[in-house]
C-alpha positions as CSV (number, residue, x, y, z in Angstrom):
1,X,15.6,29.8,35.1
2,X,12.0,30.6,34.2
3,X,13.3,33.9,32.6
4,X,15.7,31.9,30.3
5,X,12.8,29.7,29.3
6,X,10.5,32.7,28.6
7,X,13.3,34.3,26.6
8,X,13.7,31.2,24.4
9,X,9.9,31.1,23.8
10,X,10.0,34.7,22.9
11,X,12.6,34.1,20.2
12,X,10.9,31.1,18.8
13,X,7.8,33.2,18.4
14,X,9.5,36.0,16.6
15,X,9.2,35.8,12.8
16,X,12.3,35.4,10.7
17,X,13.5,38.6,9.2
18,X,14.9,39.6,5.8
19,X,18.3,39.8,7.3
20,X,17.9,36.3,8.7
21,X,17.2,34.9,5.3
22,X,20.1,37.0,3.7
23,X,22.5,35.5,6.3
24,X,21.2,32.0,5.8
25,X,21.4,32.3,2.0
26,X,25.0,33.4,2.2
27,X,26.0,30.7,4.7
28,X,24.4,27.7,2.9
29,X,26.3,25.9,0.3
30,X,25.2,23.0,-1.8
31,X,23.2,21.6,1.1
32,X,20.7,24.3,0.5
33,X,18.7,21.8,-1.7
34,X,18.3,19.5,1.3
35,X,17.0,22.5,3.3
36,X,14.6,23.4,0.5
37,X,13.2,19.9,0.4
38,X,13.0,19.8,4.2
39,X,10.9,22.9,3.9
40,X,8.6,21.2,1.4
41,X,9.9,23.2,-1.6
42,X,9.3,21.1,-4.6
43,X,11.8,20.2,-7.3
44,X,9.5,22.2,-9.7
45,X,9.7,25.2,-7.3
46,X,13.5,24.8,-7.2
47,X,13.8,24.8,-11.0
48,X,11.6,27.9,-11.2
49,X,13.6,29.7,-8.6
50,X,16.8,28.9,-10.5
51,X,15.2,30.1,-13.8
52,X,13.8,33.2,-12.2
53,X,16.7,34.3,-10.1
54,X,19.7,32.3,-11.2
55,X,21.0,35.1,-13.4
56,X,21.5,37.2,-10.3
57,X,23.4,34.7,-8.1
58,X,22.9,31.3,-6.3
59,X,22.6,33.4,-3.1
60,X,19.7,35.2,-4.5
61,X,18.1,31.9,-5.5
62,X,18.6,30.6,-1.9
63,X,17.2,33.9,-0.5
64,X,14.1,33.7,-2.7
65,X,13.6,30.0,-1.6
66,X,13.3,31.3,2.0
67,X,11.0,34.1,1.0
68,X,8.8,31.6,-0.9
69,X,8.7,29.2,2.0
70,X,7.8,32.0,4.4
71,X,5.0,33.3,2.2
72,X,3.6,29.9,1.3
73,X,3.7,28.4,4.8
74,X,2.7,31.5,6.7
75,X,1.9,30.4,10.3
76,X,3.9,27.2,9.8
77,X,7.0,29.0,8.6
78,X,8.5,28.8,12.1
79,X,11.9,29.0,13.5
80,X,11.6,25.5,14.7
81,X,10.7,24.1,11.3
82,X,13.6,25.9,9.7
83,X,15.9,24.6,12.4
84,X,14.9,21.0,11.8
85,X,15.5,21.4,8.0
86,X,19.0,22.9,8.7
87,X,19.8,20.1,11.2
88,X,18.7,17.5,8.6
89,X,21.2,19.1,6.1
90,X,24.0,18.9,8.7
91,X,24.1,22.7,9.5
92,X,23.6,22.6,13.3
93,X,25.3,25.9,13.8
94,X,22.8,27.6,11.5
95,X,20.0,25.8,13.2
96,X,21.3,27.2,16.6
97,X,21.4,30.7,15.0
98,X,17.7,30.3,13.9
99,X,16.5,29.1,17.2
100,X,18.4,31.7,19.4
101,X,17.8,34.6,17.0
102,X,21.3,35.2,16.0
């Protein structure tokens, strides 16, 4: 039992990867805005992301949102914080993906 608990802590302490962000960007639909706001991405930032990356695709905009959050929040860009934002947006399976490392 302690091993599972230790394993869970290990995953939670693992930084999110580029592939995690790519997967989440592909899976999120219109609820990505709720996730963005849950991660304290401002409406101005959302506008700028759409302006800067919208010509590529909506998936790229969502990916860049995760990158911006990760860079801006640094130590506070945790799996737990992201899972909470995903839960608030009604995406509990994605929250589980984040918390279990895939």
